[in-house]
Every structure is written in structure tokens, then in C-alpha cells.
C-alpha positions in Angstrom: 97.6 106.1 11.4 95.3 108.2 13.5 94.6 111.0 10.9 94.3 108.5 8.0 91.1 107.1 9.7 87.9 108.8 8.8 86.1 106.6 11.3 85.8 108.0 14.8 85.9 104.5 16.3 89.1 103.6 14.4 90.8 106.8 15.5 90.0 106.0 19.1 91.4 102.5 18.7 94.6 103.9 17.1 95.1 106.2 20.1 94.6 103.4 22.5 97.1 101.3 20.6 99.8 104.0 20.7 99.3 104.5 24.4 99.6 100.8 25.1 102.7 100.7 22.9 104.3 103.6 24.8 103.6 101.8 28.0 105.3 98.7 26.7 108.3 100.7 25.6 108.4 102.1 29.2 108.7 98.6 30.5 111.5 97.9 28.1 113.2 101.1 29.3 113.1 102.5 25.7 112.5 106.1 26.8 113.5 107.5 23.4 110.7 105.8 21.5 108.2 106.2 24.3 108.8 110.0 24.3 108.4 110.1 20.6 104.9 108.6 20.8 103.9 110.9 23.7 105.1 113.9 21.7 103.1 112.7 18.7 99.9 112.3 20.7 100.4 115.7 22.2 100.9 117.4 18.9 98.4 120.0 17.7 97.1 117.9 14.9 96.2 115.1 17.3 95.4 116.8 20.6 92.8 119.1 19.0 90.6 116.1 18.1 88.2 116.7 20.9 85.4 114.3 19.7 88.0 111.5 19.4 89.6 112.1 22.8 86.2 112.2 24.5 85.8 108.5 23.6 89.2 107.4 24.8 88.7 105.5 28.1 89.8 107.3 31.2 92.3 104.6 32.2 94.2 105.1 28.9 94.2 108.9 29.4 95.6 108.4 32.9 98.4 106.2 31.6 99.3 108.8 29.0 99.3 111.6 31.5 101.5 109.6 33.9 104.1 109.0 31.1 103.9 112.6 30.0 104.6 113.8 33.5 107.5 111.4 33.7 109.2 113.0 30.7 108.1 116.5 31.5 110.8 119.2 31.0 109.5 120.8 34.2 112.0 121.0 37.1 114.8 120.0 34.6 113.4 116.5 34.0 113.5 115.8 37.7 111.3 112.6 37.6 113.2 111.2 34.7 116.5 111.8 36.4 115.3 110.0 39.5 114.4 106.9 37.4 117.9 107.0 35.8 119.5 106.4 39.2 117.9 103.0 39.4 118.2 102.1 35.7 121.9 102.7 35.5 122.6 100.2 38.3 120.4 97.2 37.3 122.5 96.4 34.2 119.5 96.0 31.9 119.4 97.3 28.3 118.3 101.0 28.2 117.6 103.5 25.5 117.8 107.0 26.9 115.9 110.1 25.9 118.6 112.2 24.2 116.6 115.4 24.5 117.6 115.8 28.1 121.3 115.4 27.4 121.1 117.9 24.6 119.6 120.4 27.0 122.3 119.7 29.5 125.0 120.2 26.8 123.4 123.5 25.7 123.1 124.7 29.3 126.7 123.8 30.1 128.1 125.2 26.8 126.2 128.5 26.8 126.1 129.1 30.6 129.9 128.8 31.2 132.8 130.8 29.6 135.5 129.1 27.7 138.2 131.1 29.5 138.6 132.3 33.0 140.2 135.4 34.3 140.6 136.8 30.8 142.3 140.2 30.7 142.5 142.8 28.0 144.7 141.5 25.2 144.7 137.8 26.5 142.2 135.0 26.8 143.2 134.0 30.3 143.2 130.3 31.4 141.2 127.5 29.9 137.9 126.7 31.8 138.7 123.0 32.4 135.6 122.7 34.7 133.4 123.4 31.7 135.2 120.8 29.5 135.0 118.2 32.3 131.2 118.7 32.6 130.7 118.3 28.9 132.8 115.1 29.0 130.7 113.6 31.8 127.5 114.2 29.8 128.8 112.6 26.7 130.4 109.7 28.6 127.1 108.9 30.3 125.3 108.7 26.9 127.9 106.5 25.4 127.9 104.2 28.4 124.4 103.0 27.5 126.0 101.1 24.6 127.4 98.6 27.1 124.0 96.9 27.5 121.9 96.6 24.3 118.5 94.9 23.6 118.9 91.5 21.9 116.7 92.2 19.0 117.2 90.6 15.6 116.7 92.7 12.5 113.5 92.0 10.6 114.3 93.1 7.0 110.7 93.2 5.9 109.7 95.4 8.8 112.7 97.6 8.3 111.8 98.2 4.6 108.2 99.0 5.6 109.4 101.6 8.1 111.8 103.2 5.6 109.0 103.4 3.0 106.5 104.8 5.5 108.9 107.6 6.6 109.5 108.6 2.9 105.8 109.4 2.5 105.3 110.9 5.9 103.5 114.3 5.5 104.8 117.4 7.1 103.2 119.2 10.1 101.2 121.5 7.8 99.7 118.6 5.9 98.9 116.8 9.1 97.1 119.8 10.4 95.0 120.0 7.2 94.1 116.3 7.7 93.1 117.1 11.3 90.9 119.9 10.2 89.2 117.7 7.6 88.4 115.1 10.2 87.1 117.5 12.8 86.5 121.0 11.4 87.1 124.0 13.6 84.0 125.6 15.2 83.5 129.1 13.9 82.9 131.6 16.6 81.3 134.0 14.0 78.9 131.3 13.0 77.9 130.7 16.6 77.4 134.4 17.1 75.2 134.7 14.0 73.1 131.7 15.1 72.6 133.3 18.5 71.6 136.6 16.9 69.1 134.8 14.6 67.7 133.0 17.6 67.2 136.3 19.4 65.4 137.8 16.4 63.1 134.8 16.1 62.3 135.1 19.8 61.4 138.8 19.4 59.3 138.1 16.3 57.4 135.3 18.0 56.6 137.7 20.9 55.3 140.3 18.4 52.9 137.7 16.9 51.5 136.6 20.3 48.0 137.8 21.2 48.8 140.2 24.0 45.3 139.9 25.3 46.0 136.3 26.3 49.0 137.4 28.3 47.7 140.7 29.8 44.0 139.8 29.6 43.5 139.9 33.4 45.3 143.1 33.7 43.5 144.6 30.8 40.1 143.8 32.3 41.1 145.4 35.6 42.4 148.5 33.8 39.1 148.7 31.8 37.0 148.4 35.0 39.1 151.0 36.8 38.8 153.3 33.8 35.0 152.9 33.6 34.7 153.6 37.3 36.8 156.8 37.0 34.7 158.0 34.0 31.5 157.4 36.0 32.7 159.4 38.9 33.8 162.3 36.7 30.3 162.4 35.1 28.6 162.6 38.5 30.9 165.5 39.5 30.0 167.4 36.3 26.2 167.0 36.9 26.7 168.2 40.5 
């Protein structure tokens, strides 16, 4: 929706809409969809639109940054994990961000051996601690099915979403659209322009009447030169 708008004002309104939508999803505790929107706005194709972002109100940018920090991978999703402690106990419907759990599964699986005390010619004993950790992660994700949003299926909207995703361009095409909307600034072009500007400045100096600039000095030099010549003539006569 953002890259399809050739109008700068419409692109700004589209960004504001998605930020407001992400904020509403946060209130609904739909962290999965909220994170998808934040990731989309932070993609290269969208984030590089400097002219567009310059017109987005500061309060909208602040809201986006706050949600982005909430779902930041820094410190192992520490802020998001703190929120989960309260969400899990209030009994409300909740849609988690699966990316964090996938990271936990990868860390647990790759960071711990399957067997303990393995000796040459034998596997050793099963690392049950690793299996228990994996089970706890999966169990936590599945537990969110206990409380679901009471949302009725809208067939028309569902068909619209399916059709839209069928025609969704890939990242390369999205970047091409982004370049068309706001072309890249060529450093070489800027350098050439600066060089041409310097040449014009030098040329303009060459065409200036130097007498207007150094007239006072020239008169002084001429007077001094005349005086010196007169004194030399007197010496020769003497």
C-alpha cells in the first residue's frame, strides 16, 4: 500500500495508518501481527524513503520506536518476556510472537548435546534436561490456544487477503518500486556538480576587473615606484 502510492502525502498517510494499526494490535495482545507490521515498516524498501518519513509526525514515529524496542531481539527479547509475565496470568486472548520461541528452540537444540558422558564406542546417556527444556518451550506456545479471540470469519475479507498475497511482489520488486518513488542520490553526480561549481567560481574570478579589487594597492605601488625612480635619477645626476 505504501509503495503503490506515487503521492507523497498518501504515502505518509499509509505509514500513519499502519503505525496506528500496530498500536491497536498491541492493545489486543496480538504480538505476532504487530511485529509483522513493524518489520515491514523497518524493511529497506520502506525505511529508505527519507522524504516520506520526514513528513511523518513525531508522535507517530515515537510510537513506532516504542513498539520496535519492545520486540527488539536485544538482550534476548527481555522487554517482551517481561510483558509475557503479566499477559499469561490475566486470562485474556493472546497471540504470541513465534520468532522468540523459534530462537529459544534453536538455542536449546544447538547449544546442548543429545547425549551426556559419551565414551568411545557408546553414546552415553540421554540428555533429558535438553528434552525437558524443549518440551517446556513447545508447551508454552500451545497453551495460548486456551484463550482465543472471539472473531467471526468474514468470507469477503478472507478472499481479499488471499488474492492480495497471491500478487504480492518479492523483495527485489519492492526495492525497485522504492527506487522509482525516491531515486538514490548519486555521489558521483554531487561531486561533478561541486567540481563544476568550483570551475565557474575560478572563471568568474578571471573575468573580474582586478583594478577594481586591487585599485588602492595598485595606486600605492605606482606612487612608491615613481618615488623610487625619482630618487634614483637624482643619485645619477649627483
